[in-house]
C-alpha positions as CSV (number, residue, x, y, z in Angstrom):
1,M,0.1,-0.1,-0.1
2,S,0.9,3.4,-0.4
3,F,1.9,6.0,2.4
4,L,-1.5,7.8,1.4
5,E,-3.4,4.3,1.5
6,E,-1.9,2.9,5.2
7,S,-2.5,6.4,6.6
8,W,-6.1,6.5,5.5
9,E,-6.8,2.9,6.4
10,E,-5.2,3.2,9.9
11,R,-7.7,6.5,10.6
12,E,-10.7,4.4,9.5
13,E,-10.4,0.9,10.3
14,K,-8.0,1.5,13.8
15,T,-8.0,4.4,15.2
16,Y,-11.9,5.4,14.0
17,K,-13.0,1.8,15.5
18,E,-11.1,2.4,19.0
19,I,-12.7,5.6,19.4
20,F,-16.3,4.9,18.2
21,G,-16.8,1.3,18.2
22,D,-19.3,0.0,15.4
23,T,-18.8,3.0,12.5
24,G,-21.9,2.1,10.8
25,P,-23.1,0.2,7.5
26,G,-19.9,2.8,5.4
27,I,-19.5,6.1,4.6
28,F,-21.9,8.6,3.2
29,P,-19.2,10.6,0.7
30,L,-19.8,14.0,-0.4
31,S,-21.3,14.8,-3.9
32,N,-20.9,17.4,-6.7
33,E,-24.3,18.6,-5.9
34,I,-22.9,19.7,-2.4
35,F,-20.3,21.6,-4.0
36,D,-22.7,22.9,-6.8
37,R,-25.1,24.6,-3.7
38,M,-21.9,26.6,-2.8
39,N,-20.8,27.7,-6.1
40,A,-17.8,25.9,-6.0
41,K,-15.4,27.4,-9.0
42,G,-13.8,24.1,-8.9
43,I,-14.0,20.1,-7.5
44,D,-11.3,18.3,-6.9
45,P,-12.2,14.7,-7.7
46,R,-10.5,13.5,-4.5
47,W,-12.8,15.6,-2.3
48,L,-15.6,12.8,-3.3
49,T,-13.9,10.2,-1.4
50,H,-14.4,12.1,1.8
51,G,-17.3,11.5,3.9
52,V,-19.1,10.8,7.5
53,F,-19.4,7.6,9.4
54,K,-22.5,7.2,11.3
55,C,-21.7,5.0,14.6
56,P,-24.3,4.0,16.7
57,P,-24.3,3.7,20.5
58,S,-21.9,1.3,22.1
59,G,-20.0,0.9,25.4
60,N,-20.9,3.5,27.9
61,R,-21.9,5.9,25.0
62,S,-25.4,6.3,24.7
63,T,-25.2,8.9,22.1
64,W,-25.1,8.2,18.1
65,A,-21.5,9.9,17.0
66,Y,-21.2,10.9,13.2
67,V,-17.9,11.7,12.2
68,T,-15.8,13.1,8.9
69,S,-13.1,11.0,7.0
70,G,-11.0,12.2,4.5
71,M,-9.7,15.8,5.3
72,S,-6.7,14.4,7.4
73,N,-5.9,12.2,4.0
74,P,-1.9,13.3,3.5
75,W,-2.4,13.9,-0.3
76,E,0.4,15.5,-1.1
77,T,3.1,13.9,0.9
78,E,5.0,11.0,1.5
79,E,6.4,12.0,4.7
80,P,5.2,12.4,8.5
81,E,4.1,15.9,8.9
82,E,3.3,17.8,11.8
83,Y,-0.6,17.7,10.6
84,S,-1.7,15.0,8.5
85,G,-3.6,16.7,5.4
86,L,-5.6,19.7,6.6
87,G,-5.1,17.9,10.5
88,V,-8.8,18.1,11.2
89,E,-11.9,16.0,11.3
90,F,-15.6,16.9,12.3
91,L,-17.8,15.1,14.7
92,M,-21.2,15.7,15.8
93,E,-23.6,13.6,18.4
94,T,-27.2,13.0,19.1
95,E,-29.5,11.1,20.9
96,N,-31.1,9.3,18.1
97,E,-30.1,8.2,14.9
98,E,-30.3,11.5,12.7
99,T,-30.2,11.8,8.7
100,W,-29.8,15.5,9.0
101,A,-26.5,14.9,11.1
102,I,-24.9,13.2,8.2
103,E,-25.9,16.2,5.7
104,V,-24.7,18.9,8.2
105,L,-21.1,17.4,8.2
106,Q,-21.1,16.9,4.8
107,T,-22.0,20.4,4.4
108,L,-19.3,21.7,6.9
109,M,-17.0,19.4,5.5
110,A,-17.3,20.7,1.7
111,Y,-17.8,24.5,3.3
112,N,-14.1,23.8,4.9
113,L,-12.2,22.0,1.5
114,L,-13.3,25.2,-0.1
115,L,-11.9,27.5,2.3
116,A,-8.6,25.8,2.4
117,T,-8.6,25.9,-1.1
118,G,-9.3,29.7,-1.3
119,Q,-12.6,29.3,-3.0
120,M,-14.3,31.4,-0.1
121,G,-12.6,34.2,-0.2
122,D,-9.5,35.3,2.6
123,F,-11.2,33.2,5.4
124,P,-8.6,30.6,7.3
125,P,-10.3,26.5,7.6
126,L,-12.6,25.9,10.4
127,D,-11.2,25.8,13.8
128,Y,-11.9,25.9,17.7
129,G,-14.5,28.7,18.3
130,H,-15.7,29.1,15.2
131,R,-19.5,29.8,14.5
132,V,-21.1,29.1,11.1
133,P,-24.6,29.9,10.6
134,L,-26.6,26.3,9.4
135,A,-30.0,26.3,10.7
136,L,-31.5,23.3,11.8
137,S,-34.6,24.9,13.0
138,E,-36.1,28.2,14.4
139,S,-34.3,27.8,17.6
140,I,-31.1,26.0,16.3
141,K,-29.5,28.2,13.8
142,T,-26.0,28.1,14.2
143,M,-23.0,25.3,14.3
144,L,-20.4,26.3,17.1
145,F,-16.8,24.5,16.6
146,T,-15.1,23.2,19.9
147,Q,-13.4,20.7,21.7
148,P,-15.2,17.4,22.5
149,V,-15.8,16.2,25.8
150,N,-16.6,12.7,25.1
151,F,-13.7,11.9,22.9
152,P,-10.3,12.5,22.3
153,S,-9.6,16.4,21.0
154,N,-6.9,14.9,18.8
155,F,-5.3,11.5,17.4
156,S,-2.2,10.4,15.4
157,I,-2.0,8.0,12.5
158,K,1.5,7.4,10.9
159,S,1.0,11.0,8.9
160,G,0.4,12.9,11.7
161,S,-1.7,14.4,14.2
162,V,-5.2,15.1,13.4
163,D,-7.6,17.3,15.9
164,L,-11.4,16.1,16.2
165,L,-13.4,19.5,16.1
166,Q,-16.9,18.8,17.8
167,V,-20.1,20.4,16.2
168,V,-22.8,21.5,18.5
169,G,-25.9,23.4,17.2
170,I,-26.5,26.4,19.1
171,T,-29.7,28.9,19.7
172,P,-29.7,32.7,18.4
173,S,-28.9,33.9,22.1
174,E,-26.7,31.4,23.0
175,L,-24.8,33.0,19.7
176,E,-25.3,36.1,20.9
177,A,-23.9,35.4,24.3
178,A,-20.7,34.1,22.8
179,K,-20.0,36.8,20.7
180,Q,-20.3,39.1,24.1
181,T,-17.9,36.4,26.0
182,S,-16.5,33.7,24.0
183,S,-17.3,30.6,22.3
184,E,-15.7,28.7,25.2
185,D,-18.2,30.0,27.5
186,I,-21.0,28.8,25.8
187,K,-19.7,25.6,26.1
188,E,-19.4,25.3,29.5
189,K,-22.8,26.4,29.7
190,L,-23.6,23.8,27.3
191,I,-22.3,20.8,29.5
192,S,-23.4,22.3,32.8
193,N,-26.9,22.7,31.8
194,T,-27.3,19.5,29.4
195,G,-24.6,17.0,30.6
196,G,-22.8,17.2,27.1
197,L,-22.5,18.6,23.3
198,V,-25.8,16.6,21.7
199,T,-27.1,18.4,19.0
200,C,-30.9,18.7,19.3
201,K,-33.3,20.1,16.8
202,E,-35.2,21.8,19.6
203,R,-33.5,22.5,23.1
204,A,-34.1,25.4,25.5
205,S,-31.2,27.9,25.1
206,V,-28.9,28.2,27.8
207,A,-28.3,31.9,27.8
């Protein structure tokens, strides 16, 4: 196997199974349509191998976990680097099995790939503390990126380190509070009020 293939396999077949247990029926890949909706100027065909795994509850985790795979592929190198590929993968937790969680992560991953290639203007790729408008309902209208609490915040594969960024939906009043204080402050309020960073379509605001 190539360096890329070995790194890719280590992430999906070893590391993800250690972190998430059962990674579900297979990957839900990105599509050209997702990029078309964002008016992408160019679509790298390699992006269409990226996708989302749907991981059912297992062990001592009662939530469903959704995790991206592909952004940390070492496409451009044959040697280990500090960070593998873009150095990130995204994670979301839900109480129940939800198709929309896959769609949210696919959208955010496509957006991040376009950011990383300069197709969304002079903005950096998504990182801790970032907030992205993406409505799930009348009450949840923004996605907040933060460090996980029930999962490791990073992992290493042979090609380098990868940060796991957890995505959690927040309300308009939580967004305003985050702007006044910090994303970290809202994260702590969510954990103390709800017990974790589970994304729901409807819930009471903690701010």
